[in-house]
N, C-alpha and C positions, 0 to 999 in steps of 0.2 A: 668288758672295757674295750672301747674302740682302739684300734691299732694304728690309726692315722688321724691326723688333724688337718683341717682346712682353715686357712687364713681368709675370712670373708672379705677383708679389705683388698686382697690380691686376686681371689678367685673370679674368673670371668664367666663361670658356669658354662664353659664350652663343651664339657663332657669328654675331653680328650682322655683323661685318666680312666674313666669307666669304659670307653670304647676300646681302649688298647689293653686293658687288663687281661692277661692270657688265662687267668683262672676264673674270670667272671665274678670276682668277689667285691666289685665296686659298683654301686647302682646309682642311678640318677632318675628320680621319679618323673620330673618334668623339666621343661626349659628353664623354669624359674627356681628350681631346687638346686641346692649344693650337693655335690657327690657325698655318699655315705657308704660305710661298709655294709656288706650283707651280714646276716646273722652267723654265717659259717666262715666269715673272713679269716679268723685266726687259724682255723683248721685247714683251709685250703690255699691261703696265700703262699705263693712260691718264693717270696722275698727276693724278687728279681729287680725291684726298684724302678720298673717301667713307669709306674704312676708318678714318681718323683721327677724323673728326668724328662718326661714328655711334656710336662707343664711349662709353657714359656713364661709364666708369671711367678714361678716359684711359690705357688700357693699351697701345695700339698706336702706334708712331712709325715713319714712313717715314724713309729716310736723308736726306730733304730737308725733312721737315715733322714737327714735334712737336705734340702736343696743346696745349702751353703757348703755342705761336706762334699758335694759332687763337682769336680772341676768342669767348667764350661768347655764345650767342643769348640776348638779354634778353627773356624772355617778356612782361615788363610793357610792352614797346614794340609788341607785336602789335596790328595795326589791325583794326577791325571791318569787316564787309562794307560797311557804310554809308560808312565813311571811304574805303575803297578805290574803291567805285563812284563817289562824287563826284569823287575825285581823277582817276580815269581819264576820266570823262565831261567834266571841266572842262578837260582839257589842250587847248590851242589851238596850231595852227601859226601862228607869229608872222611877220608880213610888214612890220611897222613897228617900227623900233628907235630907241632913243635914241642920241645920239652918244657917250654915256659908254662908255668902254672897260671891259672886264672884266679884272680882275687875273689874272695868270698862275696864281696859286694856285687860284683858282676853276676856271679852264679845266682845270688839271691834275686837279682833283678830279672833274670831269666824265669825263675820260678813265679815271681810275682806276675809277670805277663802271662804265664801259663794258666794262672787261676782265673783269667778273664775269658777263657774258652767257654763255649756253650756246653751245658750238660743237661741230661734229661731231668725234668722237674726242678732245674736249678739246684741239683743235689750237691754239686761241687764235691764229689766223693774222694778226690785224689789226696794221697799222702805222698811225701817225697822222702827218698833216702839218697843223700848226696855223698858219693865216695869221692872225697876231696884229695886224699893222699894217693899219689901215683903208685906207690909201692903196694898199697892195698888193692888198687885196681888190678895190678898185675897178679896179686895173690888170688883174687877172686876169679880172674881169667883162668888161672891154673886149675881151679875147681871145676870150671866149665869143661876144660880138657879132660879132667878125670871122668866126668859124666859122659863125654863123647867116647872115651875108651870103653866105658861100660856098655854103651849102646852098640859099639862095634862088636863086642863080645856076645851080648845077649840078643841083639836084633841085627844080625849082619846084613840082611837084605835091605832094611831101611837105611843102614849106615852106608851101604854101597850107593843107594839112590841119592843120598845127600853128600856123597864124596867126603865122608867124615875122616877117611884115612889121610886125605890131603891136609886137613886141619891139623891132625896129630903130627904129620911129617914136618909141616911148617913150624910147629911149636918146638919140636926136637932140634930144629936148625936155629933156634933163638928168636924166631919171629913171633908176632902176636896177632894171629888171625881172629882172635876173639874180641879184643877191645882196641886193636890197631894201635897199641901204645899211646892211646889217649890218656892225658893226665887225670881226667875226671870222668865220672859216670853218674848219670842221673837215673834213678830208678823210681818208678811210680807204682804205687800199690793202693788198693782200696778193699773195702768189705767184699768178701767173695760171694756174698749173697745179694749184692746189688746187681740187678738184672742188666744194667747198661754200663758196667764197669769198663768193659773193653772199649766201647765207643767213646765214653766220656774221657778216659785216660788217653786214648789216641788223639782225641781233639786237643787236649791240653799239651801233649807232647808236640803236636803240630804247630801250635802257637809258639812254643819254645824254639822249634826248628826254624820258623820264619823270622823270629826276632833275633836269633843269634847272629846272623850275618851283619845286621845293623851295628852290632857291637864289636865287629871284627872277629867273631867266633865262628867255628864250624861244628857241625853235629852229624851224627849218623846213628841210625837205629842199630843197637847191638843185638842182632838176630840170634846168634848162637847163645849169647848170655840170656836173653829173654826165654829162649826155648828150654834152657836148662833150669832156670830160676825156680819154677814151680815143680819141676820133675825130679830134682835132685836135692834131697833133704839137707846135706852138708852145706850147699850154697844157700838155700833158703834160710837156714839157721844162722849162717854167717852174716846175712843181711839184717838180722834182728827185726824182721817183719813180724807183726802180730800173727798168731796162728790162725785167726779167723779172717785174715786178709789173703788176697791173691795179688801177685805181681802181674801188672798189665803192660809193662814196656820198660825199655832201658835205652838211654841215649848216651853215646860217647860225646864228650865235649872238650874242646881245646882250641888253640890258635892254629889255623890251617898252615901247612908247610908251603903249599902251592897256591898260585893265583890263576884264575881262569879268564880267558879273554874273549870267548865267543859263546853264543847261545846254541847248544846242541838241538837237533830236531827230535821230534817225537812222532810216534805213530798217529795218524789222524784219528779223531774220536769215532768210535763205533756207535752209531746212533740209529735207533729205530723210531720213526715218527708215527704217531697214531692220531 
């Protein structure tokens, strides 16, 4: 059974859908023919929706996606290069958060945007674990400290290289160097056998990082947390992640305490031209 349909009253037979199909599963025999699926369409279609959204005449519909279901791109909202450059250069990793909690609707919006990130073969492998309760975030941070103490004891040279003793010392003083007293934590996990889990999940978290400032929120990768998540069974189990999954990243989320007023400089790009 064909997995897409063509409305002949709308189709201009321009072949855009076939030309742009990344899997090459749409064919067009001649200029006068309408596009049609290849015999292996259903096996190799990536379900990316390119064919639906590239058609300016709304002539093609997949069996799961119609043109009407896809919002039109509003060209009046296009950003200038100056807008985008300032936005990207002004993004900061936030390590000081207000105690104010973020509503579930805003957190859910972040995750929704994250799902629009690119992924290998359009697998969209990510699963999300949102730690919404600040008290639970602090408890999980304590588990990370327990893991760090274990590393200090069992692998002292590695612990010295990573200055883990400073982390423990700060924790003893009532500070939180693990989650920076962020009210919330977003953890992303995926099937551990998916070859591109790290890349796909990092891409989704990057989308979240970039969208968060637009909503008045701040984020920062929870590096200590992420390092411990797969290595320390008590933490992995506390997150209730499926045993056949791997945790690929964690973001602290909350309202930033401070406001930044200038754009910091970066090292110039190291480029080799060939």
